[in-house]
N, C-alpha and C positions, 0 to 999 in steps of 0.2 A: 537389448538397451542396460546402460547400465545403472545403480541404483539413483544417482542423480538423475539421468535422464528422465525417468519411471516417476521421480519424485516432480519433476516441472511440468510434466504431460499428467501428472493428476491436477495438481493446481489449472493448468488448462480447463480438463474437465468439468472442475469443483465451478468455476467461472461460467463455464460454458452452459451450464446446466444448472446454472444460477438466476434468480432474479436480481437484476445490478439496478440499485438503487440511488441515484444521485441525491447525497441529502445537503451540501453544499457546495454549488457551483463555484466555478473557477473565478475570482474578482467579487466574491462574498467577503465579509468579516463575519470572524469567528461570533457566536451568540455571548458569550460571556469575554471576551479579548477583543473587542472592538479594531483595536489596531492590525490585530491580524487579519490580513487578506488571503485568502485560500488562492495558490499559485493553479492552481487544478484542481478539476472536479475532483472532489471525495467524496466516498459514498460505502454502500456495505453490499454486500451478497446478504440479500432477504431469505429468511430460514438457515443460517447457519448459525453454528458457534464458537465463538474465540475464548481463549482463555479467559478473558472477564465473565464472561455468561452471556455478553450481547455478538450480535453479528459480526461475523469478517469486514474489517475494515479494507476498504481499496482506493487506493487514490488512482487517476487514470487521467496517461498523458496525452502527447500529439500525435503518437504513429498509429497506424490502421490497422496491425497486425491480428490485433482480436487475442494478442498473447498476454502471456505475464513471463515480463521481464528484468523483475527482481521483486526482492521480497525484503523486508524490513523489520528485524526482531529489538523490540525495544523495552527497557526495564526504565520506571518511574519509581523513586522514592518518593515521594508526595502520595501517591496512590497505591503505591508496595504492589505492583502488578508488573505484568510483564505482557506483550502483546506482538504479533506478527500482521504486519501490514503487507496486503497485498500491491505489485505497482503495475499496472496492464499499460500496455503502449508507451511506456516511457522513456523517452531517450536517456544517454546517459547523463548529460545534465540537468534533467526534469530528476533523476533518480537524484542526485548530489544533491540539487535543490530541496530535495525533501527528507534527506537522510540527514539535512543543516539539521532541518523543522524540527526532526527529531532529536536533537541533542543540543535542547536548550532547558536551561532551568533543572528540576529536578528528575529530567530526564537523560537515558543518553542509549544510543541505537549503535546498531550494526548496519553493513548493506550487503546483501550477497545478490551477487548478478549472476542470471541467465548465465553462463559460457557460449551455448548457442544463438543468442538473443542477438539483434545487429540493432543496436544501440548508438545514434550517431551524436 
């Protein structure tokens, strides 16, 4: 297995062995920015830790493979932090939409797509 494949498989294991909590369901508004409506379910992996010392964030798309399809690496100059967000079961269109969300205001992000993912 190549290093890249090992990375994605370990992310799959992390997701599979974690309790996924949906914090903000699709169609709900952001608590501080009510004009922002979540286009997908958004939550976190319970009992994990990201760079911001909170749980690891996850966007959940419409595919049903229960597989990590991509990650977003972001930097926020206002918060002065960086984060990785897991995209689970996202199509390429959903992934691009989430990337656009994280490329606004003081944020900038890149999308790393899993080469073996089948994103429509």
